[in-house]
N, C-alpha and C positions, 0 to 999 in steps of 0.2 A: 639404203645408202644412196641410190640413184635419185630418189625423191628428195632427200636432204640436200644433196649436191645441187640438184636443179633449182630447189627453192632458194638456196644461198646465192647461186649465180644470178638468178632473176632479181633478187633483192639488191645485190651489189650493183647490178647493171642499172636498176632504177635509181639507186642512191647516187651513183656517179654521173649518170646522164641527166637526172632530174634535178638534183640538189647541188651539183657541182662541188661536192665535198671532197676534200683532198686528204683528210686525216683518217687513218685506219680505225681509230676508236669508234667512229660512227657505225662501223659494221657490227659492233657488239650487240646492238639492239636486235639484230637479226639472228643472233646465235641462240637466244633463249628458246624459240620454238623448234630449233633444229636439234638441240641436245637430246631430247627424247628419241628422235628419229635415229640419230647416230648411235645412241645407247642400245636401241632395239636391234639395229643392224649388227653391232658388235656382239651383243648377246647371242644372236642367231649364229654368227660365225664361231663364237666360243663353244656353243653346243656341238657344232659339227667338227671343228678342228681347232683345238686349243693352241697348238703351235702356230698355226696360221694367224689366229687372232692376236697372239703375243707379238708376232712379227709385224702385223698391221699397226698395232699400238706403238711399237718401237719406232716404226717408220714415221708415224704421225708426230711423235714427240722429239725425234732426233734433230730436225732442222733448228728448232729453237733452244735446244738444250745448252749449247755453248753460250748463247746470249743470256739465258737464265742464270747460268753459273756466274757469268760476269756481273750481272746485276746483283746477285746474292753476295758476291765477294765485295763489291763496292759498297753495298749496304752495311756490311760488317766493318769495313775498314775506313770508309770515308768519314771525315769529320762532320759532325752534325751542324748544319747551318740553319739559321732562322732569319726570316724576313724582318727587318726593322727591330732587332732585339731590344734596343733601349726604348724605342717608342712603345713596343708591345708590353715591355715590363712596366712602363709608366701607366699605361692604360689599365693593366691588370691590378696595379697597386692603388691607383687613384680614382679610377672611374667606377661607379657602382656597377655591380654585376648585371643589373637590368638596364643600364644606360644604353640607349640606342645611338648608333653612329651613322653618319652619312659619309660615304666615301666612293671614289670612282672604282675601288677594288673591294667591294663589301665582303665577298666570299673569303678573300685572303685575310681581311681584317678579323672576321669572325673566327677563322681557323687559328690564327695566332694569338687571339686575345680572349675568345669565348664570349665576346659581347655581340649582341645583335647589330647588324649593319645592313644598310640599304643603299641602292644607287640614288644619286640626287635626281630629282625630277626636273623636267624642263619647265621654264616659266618665262613670261614676257618681260619681267623686271625683277630687280633684286628684292624689292618689297614683297612681290608675290612669291618669290622663291623662299624668302624667310618665313612667310606665312605658311607655305607648304611644309617647311621644316617643323614648325610648331605643330601643325595639324598631324604630322606623322609621328610626333612624340620624340623626335630626335633631340638629344641633349648635347651632342658633340659632332664636330665635323673633322675628318682627317684629310689633310691635303698632302700631296706628294709633289715636290718641286723637281724631282729628278726621275729619270727612267721613263720609258714609253709605257703607255697604257696597253700593255701587250694582250690583255684578256678582253679587249673591246674591239669590235669591228670598226672600220672607218666611219660608218654611218653613226654608230653609237658615240664615237669620239666627237663627231661634229655636233651632236645633240648636247654634249656636255661641255662645249666650249665656254658657255657662260659660267660654269662652275669655277673656272680659273679666275674669272673677274670678280665673282661675288663671294667666294669663300675666302675672304681676307679679314684680318683683324680690324674690324670696324663695327661699331655698335649696330646690332646687339651681339655680335660675335667678338669674343675676346680670346687672345692667345694665352693658352695655359701651359703649353709645352711645345718645344721645337728641338730638332736635332739636325744641325746643318749637314753632318756627315751622312746621315741616313736620308736627308732631303725630305723630312716630314715635319708637319706642324699639326697640333691638335687645337681646335678652337671650341670654346664652350658657348652655347647659345643661352643668353640670359633669359630668365623667365619674363613674361610680359609685365609691363608696369602695373603695380598694384597687386601682384601675386607673390 
């Protein structure tokens, strides 16, 4: 138990001093090698004194129990929400299942539509950017006119500033769907001339 606690403390110290991380989820990576150590310490305590082991386990679980119950209750009772429901429905109904998208939020797009999606790449000009779209196999571009790009760091947002200027309905990109209330637009990339 002391080895596990010391390892976790050293890892968290390195995490917060070295990487300047502020979100606790980054600590999860350090838990995997510690779980066997904790399990071994708990098993040893269980063999010696089951009542003490049960008390230690209860003490470990008690601080988060109320919050867990609250999350479980809200999971059962809260209305189900979906990001861009009309846009996602259009994509699921109209875009081929293997059609690739480019978006500033590709993970969310894939999650709500099941379509492959990628970040737009940087390029020195719109022509080069469009060539990159073609080379990547992207058939569609999803733009969002509202809401912050919450899942991007400031550095990544600045690299994508050209996306807002170049992902517009202008040949070879054509507007195939838009929803003003959701602040979304889907653009289709026309195949190269002669294909």
